[in-house]
N, C-alpha and C positions, 0 to 999 in steps of 0.2 A: 438764776438757772444757768448753769453751765453749757458751755456750747456742745459737748457730748450730749447732755440731755436735751437740750433745745433742738439737735438733729433729729433726735429719737422721737419728738413728738410732732414734727413737721411733717405733713403729705410730702409725697414726691411732687406732686403739682406746686408746691410752695417754694422750691428752690429756686433763687434768682436766675440761675441760667437758664430755666424753662420760661421765664417770662420778661426778663429784661431786653431792651434793646441793646446789642453788643456794638462796641466799636471796631468793626471787621473790616478788611481790605474790601475793595469794590467788588472783586470777583467772588466774594463770599458774604456779601451782604444781604443776597436771598435768603440767609437763615434767619434774619429778622422778621421774616414774614412768617414763619413758622408758629403756630399756638403751641401751648404747654402740650397736647397730647402730640400732635406732629415732633415735637422736639425730643420727647420720651421715645417714639419710634425712631427717629434719627439716630439718637444716641445708642439705642439698643443695636440697631443694625451695624454702626459703627465699633462698636465693642465686639460684635459678631467678626467683623473682620478683623481686628486686630488680635483677635485672640486665637485665629485659625491659622493655619500653617503658613510660614512667612514667605513663601515661594510667591512672586509676583504679586506682592503687598500692595507695592505704590499702584500698579495697574487696576487693580481692585479697588482700590481706596480711590482713585481718580474717577473710575465709572461709577462708583457708588455716590460722590459728590456732584458728578454731572447729571446723574439721574435724579436726585433730589433738586438740583437747580432747575432741571426741565420740568419738575412737577409742580414747583412754585410758579413757573413761568406760564404754564397752562392753566394752572387755577387763579391766576391774578388776570388772565386775560379772558373777558366774559366771551369773547368770539370762539377763542381757543377751546375754552371749556363748553361751550355747545355745540362745537364740531365734534369733539370727543365723545360728547354723550350721544349726539346723532350716530356716530360711528358704532357705539356701543349697542345703541338700538338696532341699528342695520344686521350687526353681528347675531343679537338675541333672536331676530325675525329672520334670519337666513337671507337677506338681502345683498347677496354680494355675487361676484363672479369668480368662476374658479380660476385658476391659471390657464387650463384646457382650454375654457371659453373664451379667455381672453385672445390666446396665441393659437387657436386652432386653423385660423384662416391665414396664418402667416408663415 
């Protein structure tokens, strides 16, 4: 089987970059915590940034990478993840104070 026909029969989930632990610099090591589905989403978003207008590309790229890093850190910490889930539940049930309620007496 040629490499071209092999690539045609592989599913996207089978590509090594979606599953392998990569030898990355420390500041990017969080990438190895992503599963194949997350990596597909990561690369899709990365391609969107790279294919868009080139103005402030490095800023948008840096923000994108920091966002993914924060997501991995939150999902890797049971305490942070539980706090996030509680906050989502509070929002869903409208258990929060508005800006006006907090600062009305100041």
